[in-house]
C-alpha positions in Angstrom: 50.1 40.1 11.3 48.6 43.6 13.2 50.0 43.5 16.6 46.3 44.4 17.7 45.4 40.9 16.6 48.7 39.6 18.5 47.2 40.8 21.3 43.9 40.3 20.7 45.3 36.5 21.1 47.2 37.0 23.9 43.9 38.4 25.7 41.8 35.5 25.3 44.5 33.1 26.0 45.2 35.0 29.1 41.8 34.8 29.8 41.5 31.0 29.3 44.3 30.6 31.5 43.2 32.6 34.1 39.9 30.8 34.3 41.5 27.2 34.0 43.1 28.1 36.8 40.2 27.6 39.6 38.9 24.3 37.9 43.0 22.9 38.2 43.2 20.1 41.3 47.2 18.9 41.0 47.3 16.2 38.3 44.0 14.9 38.5 42.5 17.6 36.6 44.8 17.2 33.4 42.3 19.4 30.8 42.2 23.0 33.1 45.7 22.3 33.8 46.7 21.9 30.1 44.3 24.8 29.3 46.4 26.8 31.8 49.8 26.5 30.9 49.1 26.4 27.4 46.9 29.6 27.8 49.6 31.5 29.7 52.2 30.2 26.9 50.2 31.2 24.4 49.7 34.8 25.6 53.1 35.6 26.8 54.6 34.5 23.3 51.7 36.9 21.6 52.7 39.6 23.9 55.8 39.5 22.9 55.1 39.7 19.1 52.9 42.7 20.4 55.8 44.8 21.8 57.6 45.1 18.7 55.0 47.3 17.5 53.4 48.9 20.3 55.0 50.7 22.8 54.9 48.0 26.2 53.2 50.3 28.8 49.8 50.4 26.3 50.1 47.2 25.4 50.0 45.6 28.6 47.8 48.3 29.9 44.9 47.3 27.2 46.5 43.5 28.0 45.8 43.8 31.5 42.6 46.4 31.3 40.6 44.2 28.8 41.7 40.5 31.0 40.1 41.9 34.0 37.1 42.8 32.3 36.8 39.1 30.1 38.2 37.6 33.7 35.4 38.9 35.8 32.8 37.7 32.5 34.3 34.1 32.6 34.0 33.9 36.3 30.2 34.8 36.3 29.4 32.6 33.1 31.6 29.7 34.3 32.0 29.8 38.2 28.3 32.3 39.0 30.6 34.9 40.5 28.7 38.3 40.6 30.5 41.6 41.3 29.2 44.2 43.4 28.5 47.7 42.5 32.2 49.0 43.4 33.8 46.6 41.5 31.7 47.1 38.0 32.6 50.7 38.4 36.0 50.1 39.2 36.2 47.9 36.0 34.3 50.9 33.7 37.3 52.9 34.8 39.6 50.8 33.8 38.4 50.2 30.2 37.8 53.9 30.2 41.3 54.3 31.0 42.3 52.1 28.0 39.5 54.0 25.5 41.6 57.3 26.5 44.9 55.8 26.0 43.6 54.9 22.3 41.8 57.6 21.2 43.6 60.6 23.0 47.7 59.4 23.3 50.5 60.0 21.3 52.0 57.2 23.5 49.2 54.7 21.8 51.5 53.6 18.5 48.6 54.5 15.7 
């Protein structure tokens, strides 16, 4: 399977796990707890597969950058958490950095 598909799975799994974390209240909330544990397990397993083909720094930049944006969207949808303009501008710069790496860096593995 393509490393970028593994990376997408890792990102989605990490976002699910992180979004579930806020709802965990110990054993009394088993679904969010299971989503968090399984989500992180899947995310890190997929990331280990990704770094076999994509340089670790590049993979982590994409994983963390897109994860930040997606978890912010999930927090807005699920928990109603809103971001102010500086937060949105900062995330836009992170996404811009990931795009620059993908389009212009010889280190990106493509």
